[in-house]
C-alpha positions as CSV (number, residue, x, y, z in Angstrom):
1,M,-82.5,3.6,45.5
2,T,-85.9,2.0,46.4
3,L,-85.9,-0.8,43.5
4,A,-82.2,-2.2,44.7
5,R,-83.9,-2.6,48.3
6,T,-85.5,-5.7,47.2
7,A,-83.0,-6.6,44.0
8,S,-80.7,-9.4,43.8
9,A,-77.6,-9.0,41.5
10,L,-74.9,-11.9,40.7
11,V,-71.2,-10.6,39.7
12,I,-69.4,-12.8,37.2
13,D,-65.6,-12.1,36.9
14,D,-62.7,-14.1,36.9
15,E,-60.5,-11.3,38.7
16,A,-60.9,-11.5,42.4
17,P,-60.1,-7.7,43.3
18,A,-62.3,-6.6,40.2
19,R,-65.0,-8.8,41.5
20,D,-64.8,-7.9,45.2
21,E,-64.8,-4.4,44.6
22,L,-67.8,-4.3,42.4
23,S,-69.6,-6.7,45.0
24,Y,-68.6,-4.0,47.2
25,L,-70.0,-1.1,45.6
26,L,-73.7,-3.0,45.0
27,R,-74.1,-3.7,48.3
28,A,-73.5,0.1,48.9
29,F,-76.6,0.5,47.3
30,S,-78.5,-1.7,49.9
31,M,-79.4,-4.5,47.5
32,A,-81.2,-7.6,48.9
33,R,-78.7,-10.1,47.8
34,V,-75.2,-9.5,45.9
35,D,-73.5,-13.0,44.9
36,A,-70.0,-13.5,43.1
37,A,-68.7,-15.8,40.8
38,R,-65.3,-16.3,39.3
39,N,-66.0,-18.3,36.0
40,S,-69.1,-19.5,34.0
41,S,-69.5,-22.9,36.2
42,D,-69.6,-20.8,39.6
43,A,-72.4,-18.7,37.8
44,F,-74.5,-21.8,36.6
45,R,-74.1,-23.1,40.1
46,Y,-75.8,-19.6,41.7
47,L,-78.3,-19.5,38.6
48,Q,-79.5,-22.9,39.2
49,E,-80.2,-22.6,42.8
50,R,-81.8,-18.7,42.4
51,R,-82.9,-16.1,40.0
52,Y,-81.4,-12.7,39.9
53,D,-82.6,-9.4,38.8
54,V,-79.5,-8.6,37.5
55,V,-76.0,-10.2,36.3
56,F,-73.0,-7.9,36.0
57,L,-70.6,-9.8,33.3
58,D,-67.2,-9.4,32.6
59,V,-66.3,-10.1,28.9
60,R,-62.7,-11.9,28.9
61,M,-62.7,-15.0,30.9
62,P,-61.5,-18.7,30.8
63,A,-64.0,-21.3,29.3
64,L,-67.3,-19.2,28.2
65,N,-66.6,-15.7,27.9
66,G,-68.6,-13.1,29.0
67,I,-70.8,-12.6,25.5
68,E,-71.2,-16.2,25.3
69,L,-72.5,-16.4,28.5
70,G,-74.6,-13.6,28.2
71,N,-76.3,-15.4,24.8
72,I,-77.4,-18.2,27.3
73,L,-78.6,-16.0,30.2
74,R,-81.3,-14.1,27.7
75,K,-82.4,-17.5,27.0
76,F,-83.7,-18.0,30.1
77,A,-87.5,-18.4,30.8
78,T,-86.9,-15.4,33.0
79,P,-83.9,-13.8,32.0
80,P,-82.0,-11.1,34.2
81,A,-81.0,-7.6,32.8
82,I,-77.5,-7.8,31.7
83,V,-74.8,-5.3,32.6
84,F,-71.3,-6.1,31.0
85,V,-68.3,-4.6,33.0
86,T,-64.9,-4.9,31.5
87,A,-61.5,-3.0,30.6
88,F,-62.0,-3.7,27.0
89,E,-64.6,-1.1,24.5
90,E,-64.4,-3.2,21.4
91,Y,-67.1,-5.3,22.3
92,A,-69.7,-2.9,23.2
93,V,-71.5,-3.4,19.8
94,R,-71.8,-7.1,20.6
95,A,-72.9,-6.8,24.1
96,F,-75.8,-4.3,23.1
97,D,-76.7,-6.7,20.1
98,I,-77.5,-9.2,22.5
99,G,-79.7,-6.9,24.6
100,A,-77.3,-5.6,27.5
101,C,-79.0,-3.1,29.7
102,D,-75.8,-1.2,29.6
103,Y,-71.8,-1.0,29.2
104,L,-69.5,-0.2,31.6
105,L,-65.6,0.5,31.4
106,K,-63.3,-0.6,35.0
107,P,-62.6,1.0,37.0
108,V,-66.4,2.0,37.6
109,S,-67.4,5.0,39.6
110,R,-70.3,4.9,42.2
111,E,-72.4,7.0,40.3
112,R,-71.8,5.3,36.8
113,L,-73.0,2.0,38.4
114,G,-75.8,3.8,40.0
115,T,-76.9,4.7,36.8
116,A,-76.8,1.4,35.0
117,L,-78.5,-0.3,38.3
118,A,-81.2,2.1,37.7
119,R,-81.3,1.1,33.8
120,A,-81.3,-2.5,34.5
121,L,-84.0,-2.8,37.1
122,G,-86.3,0.2,35.5
123,R,-87.5,-2.7,33.5
124,S,-89.1,-5.9,34.1
125,P,-86.4,-8.7,34.7
126,D,-89.0,-11.3,34.4
127,Q,-90.0,-10.4,30.6
128,P,-87.6,-10.7,27.6
129,D,-87.3,-7.7,25.6
130,P,-90.6,-5.9,24.9
131,P,-91.7,-6.3,21.0
132,G,-90.3,-3.9,18.8
133,E,-87.1,-2.8,20.8
134,D,-84.4,-2.0,18.8
135,P,-80.8,-3.0,20.2
136,S,-79.4,-0.8,17.4
137,A,-81.4,2.4,18.4
138,T,-78.6,3.4,20.1
139,I,-74.4,2.8,19.6
140,P,-72.1,3.1,22.5
141,V,-69.3,5.5,22.3
142,E,-66.0,6.3,24.3
143,I,-65.7,9.8,25.5
144,A,-63.1,11.4,28.0
145,G,-62.6,10.3,31.3
146,G,-63.5,6.5,30.6
147,R,-67.1,7.4,30.3
148,T,-69.3,5.4,27.7
149,R,-72.1,7.5,26.4
150,L,-75.0,6.2,24.0
151,I,-75.7,8.0,21.3
152,P,-79.3,7.6,19.4
153,R,-78.9,6.5,16.0
154,E,-81.5,9.7,14.9
155,Q,-78.7,12.1,15.9
156,V,-76.3,10.5,13.6
157,H,-76.1,12.5,10.0
158,W,-73.6,10.7,8.3
159,V,-70.9,7.9,8.9
160,E,-67.5,7.8,7.4
161,A,-65.1,4.6,7.4
162,E,-61.7,4.9,8.8
163,G,-60.1,1.1,8.5
164,D,-61.6,-0.9,10.9
165,Y,-63.5,1.9,12.9
166,V,-66.3,4.5,11.8
167,R,-66.7,7.7,12.8
168,L,-70.1,9.2,13.7
169,H,-71.4,12.7,12.8
170,T,-73.9,13.7,14.9
171,S,-76.3,16.6,14.9
172,D,-74.5,18.6,17.5
173,G,-71.6,18.8,15.2
174,S,-69.3,16.5,16.9
175,A,-67.7,13.2,15.8
176,H,-67.2,9.9,17.6
177,L,-64.8,7.0,16.5
178,V,-66.0,3.2,17.1
179,R,-64.3,0.2,16.5
180,M,-66.8,-1.4,13.8
181,P,-66.7,-2.0,10.1
182,I,-68.9,0.4,8.4
183,S,-70.5,-2.8,6.5
184,H,-71.8,-3.8,9.5
185,L,-73.2,-0.7,10.6
186,A,-74.9,0.0,7.2
187,E,-76.6,-3.8,7.4
188,R,-78.0,-2.7,10.7
189,W,-78.9,0.6,10.1
190,S,-80.3,0.0,6.2
191,A,-84.0,-0.4,7.6
192,H,-83.8,2.9,9.2
193,G,-83.2,5.4,6.4
194,F,-79.7,5.3,6.3
195,I,-78.1,4.6,2.5
196,R,-74.3,3.4,1.7
197,I,-73.2,6.3,-1.2
198,H,-70.0,5.5,-1.1
199,R,-67.4,2.4,0.0
200,G,-66.2,5.2,2.8
201,F,-69.6,6.8,3.9
202,L,-73.1,6.0,4.9
203,V,-75.8,8.8,5.1
204,Q,-79.4,9.1,6.7
205,V,-81.4,10.1,3.7
206,K,-83.8,12.5,5.4
207,H,-80.7,14.4,6.1
208,I,-79.6,15.0,2.8
209,T,-80.1,18.6,1.5
210,E,-78.8,18.2,-1.9
211,F,-77.6,16.1,-4.7
212,S,-75.4,17.5,-7.1
213,V,-73.6,16.3,-10.6
214,A,-71.0,18.6,-11.7
215,N,-68.5,17.6,-14.6
216,G,-69.8,13.7,-14.0
217,V,-69.1,14.1,-10.2
218,H,-71.9,13.2,-8.2
219,A,-72.3,14.4,-4.6
220,V,-74.6,14.9,-1.8
221,T,-74.7,17.5,0.9
222,V,-75.5,16.4,4.5
223,A,-75.2,19.1,7.2
224,G,-73.4,21.4,5.2
225,R,-70.9,19.0,4.1
226,S,-70.3,17.5,0.7
227,L,-70.1,13.9,0.4
228,P,-69.2,11.7,-2.5
229,V,-71.5,9.5,-4.2
230,S,-69.6,6.8,-6.0
231,R,-70.8,5.5,-9.6
232,R,-72.2,2.1,-8.3
233,H,-74.3,3.9,-5.9
234,V,-75.9,6.8,-8.0
235,R,-79.0,5.4,-9.3
236,D,-79.9,3.9,-5.8
237,V,-79.1,7.4,-4.1
238,R,-81.0,9.2,-6.7
239,D,-84.4,6.9,-6.5
240,R,-84.3,7.0,-2.6
241,I,-83.8,10.9,-2.7
242,L,-86.9,11.0,-4.8
243,R,-88.9,8.8,-3.0
244,A,-88.4,10.3,0.0
245,G,-89.3,14.0,-1.6
246,R,-92.4,12.6,-2.9
247,R,-93.5,10.9,0.3
248,S,-92.7,14.2,2.0
249,L,-94.0,17.1,0.0
250,P,-95.6,16.2,-3.6
251,C,-96.0,19.2,-5.9
252,P,-99.4,20.5,-6.3
253,R,-101.6,19.3,-9.4
254,T,-102.3,23.0,-10.2
255,R,-99.7,25.0,-11.8
256,N,-97.0,26.3,-9.7
257,P,-94.6,28.6,-10.6
258,Q,-91.8,26.8,-9.1
259,C,-92.3,24.0,-11.3
260,R,-90.7,24.6,-14.7
261,Q,-91.2,22.0,-17.1
262,G,-89.2,21.5,-20.6
263,G,-85.5,21.9,-20.6
264,N,-83.0,19.5,-22.2
265,A,-81.4,17.0,-19.9
266,L,-78.8,16.2,-22.1
267,S,-77.5,20.0,-22.4
268,G,-74.7,19.6,-19.9
269,G,-73.5,21.6,-16.9
270,P,-74.5,20.9,-13.3
271,T,-77.8,19.7,-12.1
272,R,-79.0,20.0,-8.6
273,Y,-82.1,18.3,-6.6
274,L,-82.7,20.2,-3.7
275,S,-84.6,18.2,-1.0
276,S,-88.3,19.3,-0.5
277,M,-87.9,18.0,3.1
278,T,-85.2,20.7,3.8
279,F,-87.4,23.4,2.5
280,P,-90.9,23.1,3.8
281,G,-93.5,24.8,1.8
282,S,-91.9,24.7,-1.5
283,A,-90.7,22.1,-3.6
284,T,-88.0,22.6,-6.2
285,C,-88.7,20.9,-9.5
286,E,-86.2,22.1,-11.9
287,T,-83.7,19.8,-11.7
288,I,-83.0,16.1,-11.8
289,R,-84.7,15.0,-15.4
290,E,-84.0,12.2,-17.4
291,P,-84.9,11.9,-21.3
292,V,-87.8,9.8,-21.8
293,A,-89.4,9.0,-25.5
294,C,-92.4,11.2,-25.8
295,S,-92.9,10.3,-29.9
296,P,-90.7,9.0,-32.7
297,G,-88.1,10.8,-33.0
298,R,-88.2,13.3,-30.1
299,S,-87.4,13.0,-26.4
300,S,-88.3,15.2,-23.8
301,A,-87.1,15.6,-20.5
302,R,-89.8,14.4,-17.6
303,N,-88.6,16.0,-13.9
304,L,-88.4,13.3,-11.4
305,A,-88.5,15.4,-8.6
306,C,-92.0,16.7,-8.9
307,P,-95.1,14.2,-9.6
308,S,-97.2,16.9,-11.3
309,C,-94.3,17.6,-13.5
310,A,-94.0,14.1,-14.2
311,S,-97.5,13.4,-14.9
312,R,-97.4,16.1,-17.7
313,W,-95.0,13.9,-19.7
314,R,-96.8,10.7,-19.1
């Protein structure tokens, strides 16, 4: 690895065997310098004497733990790249929140360490995170063999709460369990198109293909799966779907055979909104209607899914 030959690393771990093993593996990459510290006090002594390109941090240590130390490191004028190396997977989210390059679970293989080292040295250690870099764009999950995989947020279609955990359902049909409350994830991803539809579900709006109401029960369909919408979230979900549909494919102002005006919004039976985002080239405008005052003593149905239809009732 060419970059490693001119790079320096500091290993911080209170356990001597783990510290020695990681230092040995790093030296095998022909790094220019590899130092090792057993606690935060030793680490600060090293950091005062020289600048390191990458720091490998254990999480559970006496005095300052790895997360606390990482928070201090990222405030340096020239912060090093940070890679966490630990036996505990539950700190991964906090690690990436403070800008860690990678999160390795012990025992670390040479191949996995090489990947982390390349990632750490591939970005300039002399600069803080570039403007606009989003630490929530990926989420670390544990897979078989003690490996950690970074799942891009864009691949997540919906999230299901399971106690203190969440299960991520992704575009390839797989599901990954992550130790994190759904409220925390909803807060982090709310600005990226995710919406809470129920206390137990968080979904990406653009992946909703259907909103239905039958016998007073509201639901959305995501990746072929029907998910419940609680009453407290119905208005927000409906409004978000309609706004997204209008932005992606407005109904033409000219007469469109697919746009059907009229109808009785209070006639009962199931109503359904089919997202126009999922069906390019057409807009389904026959569904979600709400009664609006048209003239004294009358009410008409305005079709909210279609701007053209809606304009006819204004």
